[in-house]
N, C-alpha and C positions, 0 to 999 in steps of 0.2 A: 072728817077732814083724813080720817083715818082708811076709808075708804080710797082716797086718790095716793095718801103715800102708800099703802099697800105696795100695789104692781111699781111703786117707782123703780124698783133696782132691776127689774127684769124690761125697761120700758125705755125707750130713747124717744122721746117729746123734745120739741123744739120749744125753747122760751116763748116764740109765736100762739105755739096752738097753748100752752098751759096756762097764756094770758086767757084766749080765747074759753078754756075750758072754764077757768076760774070765776070770769065777767058773773057770768048764771047765776054764781053761788052766792058771789056777793053783792048782788044788785038783789037776790031777793034776802037775803040777810041781814045785811045790814039797817034798811028800814024797821026790821024786826026788833032790832035792837036798841030802835031808837035814833040811827046815826045817819044823818043825810047819808044817800047811796052817791054821790057824785067827790065821795070822800078818797081825797088820794091815798091812792093803795099805798105807794110806797112808805106810807105814813101810816099806812093799816097792818100792818107785814111787819112793823116792829116790836118789841119787848112789851111787857105790861111797865117794866120798870121806866122807858123810854117812853110812856105815855101814847102807846100805839096797841092794838086790840091783841099781840099772842097767839096771833096766826102764822104758822110758818108760810115762806116764799114754797113754793112746788116745788120748781124749777131749781131753786137750791139745797131742797131735799133731795133730790132727787140726786143731783151732784155727790151730796156725802153720801149718800146708799150707794152710788157706785163708789165711788172711795175706799167704802169700809166694805163692799163685795172683795174689791181687787187686793186686801190687807187682809 
């Protein structure tokens, strides 16, 4: 995920395009973690305490990076 997180501050990718980028990544990674690949992604982006996978939504991380750069 760090290879996706690194350029987020310098890019402006739409939420739909970000989902298109993440779809093949999650479809390949989820079965290897013994999780059904059709698991709802909104639940997967949750924290470990809320029974999610601990994977951060890249579009949310992009907004945070943009705000952090402005500050």
